[in-house]
N, C-alpha and C positions, 0 to 999 in steps of 0.2 A: 529731560523730557521722559515721562513715563508712558508706556503703552500697555494697554490691557490686552492680554492674549485671549481671543475669543474661544469659548468652549467648543470642543469638538462634538460633532453630532453624527450619529450613524446615518447611512443613506436610507432614505425612505423607500426607494426602489432601486433596482439594478436592471439596466437594459442590456440584454445579451445580443451578440451579433445575429444577423439574419442567418437562418440555418434550415437544413432539410435532411431527408434521408431517402434512401432507395435501396431495394434489393436487386442486384444485377442478375442477369440470366444464369450465371454460374452459382448463384446463391449467396455471393458476397454481400454483406450488409455494408453500405457506405453512408457515413454521416459527414456532412459538409457544413462549414460555416464560412461566411464572407466577412472579412475584416481587413482594412487597409494595413499592410505591413510589408516590409522589404523581403520577407522570407515566407515561403509556403511550408507549413508544418504537417507532417504525416505521423500517424500512429497506427500500427496494425496489430491486432490481437488475434492469435490463433490458438485455440485450446488443444492440449495434447490428447492423444487417443487413449484415454483411460489412465489408470495409476501405473507407477513404476517406470516412468520415462524421464524423470527429472534430470538424472545424471547425463543421459544421452542428449537430452535437450540442451543442457549447458554446453556440451561439446559442439552441437550443431550451431548454437548461437555464436560461438567463437569462430566457427568456420564459414558461416553464411556469406560474409563479405570479405573474408581474409583470403589472401593468395590470388586475388583477381585483379591484376595490375590494370587491365583495360577498364574495369569497372571503377577502380580508384581514380584513374586519370579522367574519366568522364564525369565523375562526381566533383573532382577538383575544378573542372572547367565550368561547372554551373554553380560554384560556390556552395556545394552541398556535402552532406555526410549522412551515412546510414549506419546504425548499429542495432544489434539484437541482444535481448536479455531473456534468460529462461527463468520462469517462476515455478512454483510447485506444480501447477497444472496448465501452464500456458507458455507460449513464446510470444514476446512483444518486440516489434521492430519500431524504432523511433528514428526520426531524421528530419532534415529540412534542406532547402535549396533556395536560391534567389527566385523571387516570385515570377520573373519572366520565363523561368525554365521549369514550370510545374509539370508540363508534359514529359520532359526528359526525366525528371525525378520519378514520376510514376512508371515510366518505361524501364528505368534501371531497377527499381524495386520489384516490379513484376518479373523482369528477366532473371533476377537473383532467385526468385521463388521457383521459377521454371527450370533453371539450369542445375543439373545434378551436382551435388557437393562431392568432389572426389579429389583428394590431394593428401597423399600420405605424409609429406613433410608438415603440412598444416595441421593434420590430425595430431601428430606428436607435439607440436607447439601448443595446440589448443588444450590437450590433456595436461600439459605441464603448467600452463597458465591457470587452469581451473584448480588443479591440485595445490598450487601455490596460494591461490586465493582462499581456498578452504583452510589451509594451514594458518594464513594470516588471520582469518576470522576467528579461529580458535584461540588466538593470542589476545583478542580484544574482549574484555569481560562483558561489555554492554551487548555484544553480539551473542556471546555464549549464553547469557541469561535470557535474552529474547528467544533464542532457539530452544532453550529448556522450557520456557513458557509455552511455546507453540507445540513442542513435542508432547507435553503433558496434556494440554487442552485438546489437541487434535490427534490424539493417539489413534493409529490405524488409518489415518487419512493423509493424502498428499501434503496438506498444509502442515502436518506434524512430522514430516519426514526429515530426519537429521541429515546434515551434510555427509556425503559418502566419504569413506576412507580413500586415501590416494590409490590404493590397490584396486578399488572399484572403478575409479576414474580411468586408471591405466588399462583396465580390461575392456573399455568401450572400443569397439572395432569400427573400421570403415563401413562394414556391412550394417552395423547397428545404426550409424548416423544416416546412411542412405535410406534405410528402411523407414526411419522416423521421418526424414524429409519427404519421402514418397507418400506418407500417411497424411501430411498436411493438406487440407483442401479448403477452397474458398467457401464452400457451403456452411462451414462452421465459423468462418473468420469475420472480423469486423474491422473496417478501415475508417479512420477518422482523419479529416483533412480540414485545415484552416488556411484559406487562400484569399487573395485580394479580389479574385474573379467572382462573378455572381454565382450563387449556390447552384443553380441548374447547370451552368456551364461546367462547374467542378464535378458534379455528379455524372454528367455526360462523359467527361474526359476520363474519369475513373472507370466507368463501365467499359469504355472503349479500350483503354490501355491494359486493363486486367482481364480482358475477355479470354486470353489464351492461357491463363493460369487456371487449370482445371483440377489438378491434384488427383487423388485416387478415388475410386468408386466405393471405398469402404463405408460401412455404416457410421452414423454420427457417434462421437465419443460417448461412452457411458458416463452418466452422472454418478459420481461417488458421493453418497450422502455424508454430510458432516455429522459426526457423533454428537449426541446431546451432552451438555456440560455435566460433569460428574465431580463437583467439588469434593476435595478430600483433605488429607493432612497437608501441612506446610511441607514443600519439597525443598530440601537443603542440598545444594550442589557445591561440592568441595572445590576450592581453588587454593593451591598451596601458597602460604605466606601472603595472602591477600591483605592489603592495608585498609581496604574499604569493603563494605557489604552492599551489594546491589539487591534491592527488594523490588519485586514486580507482582502486581495483582492483575489478573485478566478477567474481565466481565463481559459476557455475551450481551450485545445490544442489537437494536434494530438497524436495518440497512438503508441505503439511499432511497428506496421506493416506499418506505414505511411512513405513514402519516405522523408517527410520534418522533421521527428523527429530529425535528427542530427543538423539541423539549429536551431530548437527549444531548444535542449539541450545546444548548445553554447550560445544562447541568455539568457537562464536561468542562466548559469554560469556567464556570464558577468554582468547581472543585480543583482543577489543576491546569487550566488552559490559558492563564494570564498571570501577570506579575501580582495582581491584587487578589489572587485566588485563595481559597481556604487552606490548601496545602502549604503554600508559601508562607502565609501568616503563621500557621502552627509550627511547621518544621524548621523554617528558616528564621523568621523574625522573632518568634517566641522562644525557641530552644536552640537555634543555631546548629542544628544537626545535618541539614541538607541544604546545599546552595541552590539547586534547581529542581525541586520536586515538581512533577508535572503529570499530566494525563495526555493521552493521544488516542484518536479514533482511527482504527485501521479497518478499512473496508476492502474485502476481497469478494470475488464473484459469488461465493456461496456462504460467506460468514462475515460478521462484523464484530469487532472486539474493541472494548475500551481498556487501555493499559494504563495503570497507575505506576509511576516510577519514582523511586527514592534511593539515592546513593548516600550512605551514612557511615560514620565510624563504627567499628565492630562493637564497641561497648554500648552503642545506642540501638542496636538491631531489635532487641526485644521490645524496648519502649516504642520504637517507631512502628512495629507491627501492631501494637495496641492502638497507637494514635491514629494510624490510617484506618483501621477498622472502625474506630470511633467516628472519624470524619465521614466514612461511608454511611454509617447508621445516622449520623447527624443530618444528612441530606433529607431524610424523611422526618426526623424528630424536630429539626430546626430548618424548615424548607427555605430554599432560595426565594427571596421576595424583596419587594421595595427597591431601594437603591442598588442592592447587590444584584438583583435581577436585571435592572436597567444597565448596569455596567457590563454584565455578561452579554446582554443583548447587543449593546454597542460594539463590543469586541468581536462577537461572532458575525455580525453584519459587516463589519469592516474586513474581516478575514474573507468573507465571500466576495466582496468587491475586489480585494487584492488578488483573489484566485483567477480573475479574468484580466489581469493587467497587461498581458502580452499574448501574442499568438501561440507561443509555446505553452503558456499556462492554460489557455482556452482548449488547446488540443488535449492536454492531460485531463482536464475536467470532462471533456467530451468522452474520452475513453472510459473513465470511471463510470459515467452515467450510462454509456452504451452497454457496458457489461450487465447493467440491470434494465436494459431496454428502455432507457430514458433519453430524452433530448435536452438541449440547453435550456429550453423553457422551464425545465424542472428547477433550475437555479432561481428563476423569477418567482416561481410558486413557493419555493422554500423561504425566500426572503419575506414574502407576504405572510407566511405561516409563522416565521420568527417574530414578526411584529405582533402577531395575534396570540402568542403563547401566554397563558395566565399562570398565576401562582399555583392554582389547583393542578394544572398540568405538570408543573415541576414536582410537586409532592407526589403525584401519581406515578410518574416514571421512577422517582427515587425509591418509592416503596417496593416497586416490582423489579427493577433492574439493577439498582445500585447497592443492594444489601451485601455485606461481607460474606454471608453464608453462600452466595452464588459464585464467589471468586475462586479462581485458580491462583494459588499463592506460591511464589518461588523466591528462595533466598540463595544468593551466590556469595560465598565467602569461605573463610578458613573453618572447615567443619570441626577441626580439633578444638577451636575456641568457642564455636557456636552451639554445637549439638547439645551439650549438657544444659546450657542456659535456656535454649529454646524448648527442649523437650520437657523441661520442668513445668512449662505452662501450656504447651500446645502439642497435639499429635504431630510428629515430625517423621518424615521418611528421608533417607539419604539416597541420592541418585548421582551416578557418574555420567558426565557428558563426554568422556574421553572416547 
């Protein structure tokens, strides 16, 4: 007996959970969504007070919930956990607990923000863990090349700050950590919650339990402007005896609040965001040089970047540089249309549906949107716009945003083998990431 597998179809619409927002008396912005789930998910975003705090913030993130046995016991009792991660310009706390214990989860998080971080043994452990993490990152070529791309594209901005040396981490004092902790304030922060309770009930509970977290009376953090892109020569980063070459292109694109983002997302999918994309067809199927060439969209609070990635044999580096540049130009010269556009549309719509598949995923989406002052209904609007993107829209964004002349280009590999070959055809500068 033979059965015909029905064709897959992208969702016509996406229904997001009921949601709402409120600004508490302390200035804390609270975004809440109601979704039946066994766990309540929380995400807290707190911007850092200006530039130059990333290393201290990394230590604070390690210490915020460490060395507090009573806190750990109470989290265990409600089936919960909390952890913090420091970014270039922010501190983000994530966690969850059983839905019946949402109030206790809020109370524990608010208490951790109010109680002074002070523990010399934990400080030493935190610095050691962070230094080890940075050493490990430097041993992974995919992280090294990503950091090189960020450092070049965002030179002079926190987004481009390279990982600190271990000596810099070791120099962070207890006073530094406490001073940064004291500077965190709810007036700058955003709390996102996905709970099974009604939205208004969650907003009321958050306003009540976080009311005692007031932070300092310092002015709001200064906005550090992102420098404009300055495409230049190919940057070659040396890696001793590398058996592969990692190539990356970074292109500035529009962010979550921009009306052209749907066309950018479809172009990203057609170029490198699916198995049937142009890069896979050219670099893998036609030439066999790269197994998983891809593109990714990276949205930060003040910048959005499309990154093209290809890991290839050393002898293919020069040819792949040419081919990827040709593929970028080809998006305008041979625009995405017809069946290719519909494939990209279906893949992109499916990805948006999957992004809401659990309470944890919804919380992550809410946080990304909240950083741009958007709510969950922005997902519904984007889906409608994805259905409406035309071939002319694809050609328009390709001509303006996807040209290779706008790209920051980085090559990581053995410079002894690569420099002469690449510099014969391209302007090349050598850069050390040690």
